[in-house]
C-alpha positions in Angstrom: 12.6 -12.3 -4.4 11.5 -8.9 -3.3 7.9 -10.2 -3.0 8.9 -12.9 -0.5 11.1 -10.4 1.4 8.2 -8.0 1.7 5.9 -10.7 3.0 8.6 -11.8 5.5 9.0 -8.2 6.7 5.3 -7.7 7.1 4.7 -11.1 9.0 7.9 -11.5 10.9 6.4 -10.4 14.3 3.4 -12.6 13.9 5.6 -15.6 13.0 7.8 -14.9 15.9 4.9 -14.9 18.4 3.4 -18.0 16.8 6.8 -19.8 17.2 7.1 -18.5 20.8 3.6 -19.8 21.7 4.5 -23.2 20.1 7.7 -23.4 22.2 5.7 -22.6 25.3 3.1 -25.3 24.6 5.9 -27.7 23.9 7.6 -26.8 27.2 4.4 -27.4 29.1 3.9 -30.8 27.4 7.5 -31.8 27.9 7.6 -30.9 31.6 4.2 -32.5 32.2 3.2 -30.5 35.1 0.4 -32.9 35.8 -0.7 -31.2 39.0 -1.1 -27.8 37.4 -2.3 -29.1 34.1 -5.0 -31.4 35.5 -6.4 -29.1 38.1 -5.9 -25.7 36.5 -5.5 -26.5 32.8 -8.2 -24.1 31.5 -7.0 -21.2 33.7 -3.4 -21.7 32.6 -4.3 -21.7 28.9 -6.6 -18.7 29.3 -3.8 -16.9 31.2 -1.2 -17.7 28.6 -3.5 -16.6 25.7 -4.4 -13.4 27.6 -0.7 -12.7 28.2 0.2 -13.3 24.6 -2.6 -11.0 23.3 -1.7 -8.4 25.9 1.9 -8.3 24.7 0.7 -8.3 21.1 -1.7 -5.5 21.8 0.9 -3.4 23.6 3.3 -3.9 20.6 0.6 -3.0 18.0 -0.4 0.1 20.0 3.2 1.2 20.2 3.5 0.8 16.4 0.3 2.8 15.7 1.1 5.6 18.2 4.6 6.1 16.9 4.8 9.5 15.2 5.5 9.2 11.5 8.1 11.7 10.6 8.5 12.6 6.9 11.4 14.7 5.7 10.5 17.0 2.8 13.2 18.7 0.9 12.1 21.9 -0.9 14.4 23.3 -3.5 14.1 26.9 -4.5 16.1 29.2 -6.6 17.7 31.9 -4.5 18.8 35.0 -6.3 21.8 36.7 -4.7 23.0 40.1 -5.9 26.7 40.3 -6.7 28.7 43.0 -5.0 28.9 45.1 -8.2 25.2 44.9 -8.9 23.9 47.2 -6.2 22.4 49.8 -8.5 18.7 49.8 -9.3 17.6 48.4 -12.7 15.7 51.3 -14.1 14.6 49.4 -17.2 12.8 46.8 -15.2 11.3 49.4 -12.9 9.8 51.3 -15.9 8.4 48.0 -17.3 6.4 47.5 -14.1 4.9 51.0 -14.3 4.9 51.5 -10.5 3.8 54.8 -9.0 6.2 56.6 -6.7 4.1 55.6 -3.6 3.9 51.9 -4.7 7.7 51.9 -5.2 8.1 53.4 -1.7 5.8 50.8 -0.3 7.8 48.1 -2.1 11.1 49.4 -0.7 9.7 49.3 2.9 8.2 45.9 2.3 11.6 44.6 1.3 13.0 46.0 4.5 10.5 43.9 6.5 8.1 46.6 7.6 4.5 45.7 8.5 1.6 47.5 7.0 1.1 49.6 10.1 4.8 50.5 10.2 4.7 51.5 6.5 1.7 53.7 7.2 3.5 55.4 10.1 6.6 55.9 8.0 4.8 57.3 5.0 2.0 59.1 6.9 -0.7 57.0 5.3 -3.7 55.1 6.7 -3.6 51.4 7.0 -6.2 50.9 4.2 -4.2 53.1 1.9 -1.1 51.1 2.5 -3.1 47.9 1.8 -4.4 49.4 -1.4 -0.9 50.4 -2.6 0.3 46.9 -1.7 -2.6 45.3 -3.6 -1.9 47.4 -6.7 1.8 46.5 -6.4 1.0 42.8 -6.3 -1.2 43.1 -9.4 1.5 45.0 -11.3 4.2 42.7 -10.3 2.0 39.6 -11.0 2.6 38.1 -7.5 0.3 36.9 -4.8 2.1 37.6 -1.5 4.6 40.0 0.2 7.3 37.3 0.0 6.9 36.8 -3.7 6.9 40.5 -4.3 10.1 40.9 -2.3 11.7 38.0 -4.1 10.8 39.3 -7.5 12.0 42.8 -6.7 15.4 41.5 -5.6 15.6 39.2 -8.6 14.8 42.1 -10.9 17.1 44.4 -8.9 14.6 47.1 -8.4 15.1 47.4 -4.6 18.2 47.8 -2.6 
């Protein structure tokens, strides 16, 4: 039953236009507009066919040009700290073996500072900040700032 339904859904517009054209031909035959049909038969048929294909073309173009919107739902685990869990987890911090500078860079990263702002705040050059951030990513086994911040909050090593 679903196969027949899917065929009907795919061909319903074509069937509708075929039936519409059949009704129009029937109406012309029934009314027998002899004057128009005898003298201008070819022009009328060509005009009707052109009109039918124009309408069909406009409809097909509208279907193809319609933007296809797809909704994607992304589920992620979000770690929220409880009100009583604001202290730093020293055990996890020691496991990561971060230097003091790397930890300072991590704290400023979690506050949303850019590399240039971190450099200004810690009196470091931009390349030094990038080096500390790179070392931090390796030690934390992450690939981006966002992952580092998320992992630091999950492990409770930043405020």
